[in-house]
N, C-alpha and C positions, 0 to 999 in steps of 0.2 A: 456786653457790659455786665459787670458783676452787680448783683443786687446788694442792698444795704447789709443784709445778714451775712452774705459771703465775705464782704469787705471787712466786717467786724471780726469774723473768724480769722482772716488773714492778719489783721492788726494784732490780735491777741496771740496768735501762734508764732508770728515771725520773730519776736524777741527771744522767746524761750528756745525756738528751733535754732536760731543763730548762736545762742549761748551753748547749747548742747554740741553743735558742730565745732565750735571753737575749743570746747573742753575735751572733745573726743577725737575728732579728725586731725586737728593740728598736732597734738602730742604724738599720735600714731604715725603721722607722716614724718615728723621730726625723728622719731625712734627709728624708722626705716632708713632715713638718711644717715643717721649716726652709725647704723649697723654696717654701712658700706665704707666706713673709715676705720683707721687704727687709733682713734681718739682714746687717750689714756692720760692719767695725771702725770705719769713719768715721761710722757712723750710731748714735748712742746710744739713740735711741728706735725700737725694732723694731716694725713694724706689719705686719698681715696684708695681703698684696696679692693673694691667691688665685692666679690663673693668669697674672699679669702677667710673672713670670719666664720662664715657658714661652713666652709670646707673643714676648717680647724675644729669646729664643734663636733662634726661627725667623725673626725679622726680621734677625738679624745675619748678614752675608755671611761672616764668619769661621767661623760654624758649618758652613756648606756646604763651605768650603774644608777645614776640619779633618776633616769626614766623608769627603771625597774622598781626602785623604791617608791616613786610617785604612784605607779600602777598598783603596787601592793597596798599602800595606804588608802588610795582612792577606792579600789574595788572592795576591800574588806570593810572599811569604815562606812562607805555609802550603803553597801548591802545591809549592814547591821542597823544603820539609821532608818532605812526604808522599812525593813522587817519589823523592828521594834516599834517604830512610829505607827505602822499599820496595826500591829497587835494592840497597842495602847489605845488607839483611836476606836477600834472595834470594841474593845473591852469597856471603854467609858460610854460608848453608845448603847451597849446592851445591858451592862451590869451596874455601872456607877454614874448613871445619867445625872442624878441630882446631887452628887457629892462634889460640889464645885471646888472645895478646898483641896481635894486630891488633884484636880486639874492644875491648881495653882502650884502645888508641890512639884508636879511633873515639869512645869515650865521654869522652875528656879534655875536650872543649869544654863538656860539660854538668857535669862534675865540678868544674871550676874555678869560683871565685867570680865571679859575673856582673859585679860592679863592677870587679874587677881585670882581668877579660877585656876589658871595654869600654874601660877606660883604655888598655890595651895597644893595642887597635885604633885608638883616637883618635891615639895617638902614631905608629903605623905609617902611618895615613892622612894625617898632617900634610903639607901641601903642600911646605914648605921643608926639614923635618928628618926626615920619615917614611922608614922603610926601604923602603917600596914604591916611592916616587918616586926613592929613591936607586938602586934596582935598575933602574928605568925609564930614568933619566938615564945610568946606566952602560952600558946597551945602546944609547945614542945617541938615545933618544926624548925629547921634551919632557915636563916634569913636568906632572902632572894635579892639578887642584884638586878632590880627591875630596869635600870637604865645603864647597866654595865656591859651588856652584850647586845649584838645586833638583833637577834630574834626577840628577846624580851623588851628591848627598847622600842622596836617597831610595834610589838604587841601593845605596849603601854600607850604609845601615841595613838594607835587605832582605837583603843578602848576609851581614852580620854576624849578624842574627837567624837566618838559615838555618844558618850555621856553628855557632851556639850550641845550637840546638834540634833539629837533625836527629838527633843521638844519642838524644833522647827517643823519637822515632818508631821509630828502629832497635831500641832495647831492647824496646819494646812489641811490635813485629812479630816480632822474633827469638824472644821468649817464646811468641808465638802459633804460630809455625812449628814450634817444638819439640813442641807438643802435637798436631800432625797425625799421624794414624795412619800409621805407616811401611808397613803392608801395602798401603794405597791407593797410595802412591808406588811401591812395588816392583811392584805389579800393572801400573801404567801403564808402568813401565820395561820390563817383560817384553813388553808390547804394542808396544814401540818408541818410546815417548814420549821426546823429548829434553828438555833443560833448558828451552827456550822453551815447549814444549807443557805441561810440568809447571807452569811458572809461570802460564801463561795459563788452563789448564783445571782445575788442582787448587789450587795455592797461593793465587792471588789470590781466587778465589771463596770459599775457606775463610777468608781473611783479612778478608773484607768487614766483619763486625761490628767487628773491631779497627781497621780503617781508619776506620770511622765514629767510633769512640771517639777515635782520634788526631786526626781532623779537628775534632771538637767541642772537645776540650781545647786544641788549638793555635789555633783561631779565637778562642776566649774569651781566651786569653792574648795573642795578637797584637793583638786589638782593644783590650786594656788596656795596650798597650806604652807604657812610660814611660822606663825606665832607659836604654835604648839611645838614645832621642832626647835625653834630658837630657844624657847624657855625651858623645855624639858631636857633636851639633849645637846643643843648647839650643833646639831649635825653629827654628833659622835655616837658611840666611840669611833674615833677616826672620822671617816666620812660615811659610816654605815647607815646613818639615817638622814643623810643630806638629800633631800628631794630636789627635783629640777628647779623649782622656784627658789629654794634655799641656795642652790648652786648659782643662780643669777645674782642673788644678794652677795654671795662671797666674791663673785667675779667683779661686780660693779661697785660695791661699797668697800669690801675689805681689800681687794687687789687693785681697785680703781681702773680696771680695764673696761672703759665705757663702751667702746665699739663692739667688743666681744659680748658683753652683757646685753647690749641692745639687740644683737643678732639672736641671742638665746631667748630674749623676751618676745621678739617677733615670731619666732617658731612657736612658742607657747600660745600666743594670742591667736595665731592662725589655726592651730590644732583645736583650741577651745571654740573658735568660731565655726569650724567645720562640724564639730560635735553638736553644738547648739543648733546649727542649721538643719542637720539631719533629724534631730528630735522634733524640732519645730515643724518641719515638713510632714513628719509622721502625725503630729498632733492635728495639723490642719486637715490632712487627708482623712483622718478618722472622724473629725468634726463634720466634714462634708458628707461622708458616707452615712453618718448617723442622721 
């Protein structure tokens, strides 16, 4: 028999657990079922095609192009976000500890509405009327088509994503740094450790679990990147900046091929689940070892 406290826990947890299961498991199962059909707006008679949608995905050259674009955006933007977020967190811990208004300024990009921020960036990056090209031409240099070529468009997306989400890493690591025992830091300083030594041998090793968490969260979010691509380039020029998630949007919303888009979404979800699981296992293993 369960005691009163155990029953109370069950009563409180059951509704929210059931709600989470309904909101996550049911849509995912339905998505899998749709992925085995040829469901489309132009097809009135939906039929089961089993794995044909998945086979067609791997036959499509656009799949591999979108995956490569997703990898480029994810790898470079996440690296810059983690690197800059770590540098900022360490700098504010060592140098600007009492300058709270500087921390507020750093967090502005994340606090602003993403859509409004991205539209501002699109206007600033405009070739003919953008403020960035205005400054460049004022200095005597030729204007740059920031969103007109594949290389520059991808670079612009990566830099904008970095600008928007570096504050997230900064906030996470700043909170982690504030929890480090000050006695350890003071003991190292007594032994002659400078800021570089403190960062390398104390701060960064102790931040490792939080760096892994930041890495996982940012990889998942960057791999699903859509709003920056939609607003800045709409996947262009051509399909040169169409990420895998953007390809799902085109297939499902623009072309109304629901079965094929569902199969693409299932693949993305499985890949992100595998990545999350690997990092989570590593995090748990390191926690047990420590």
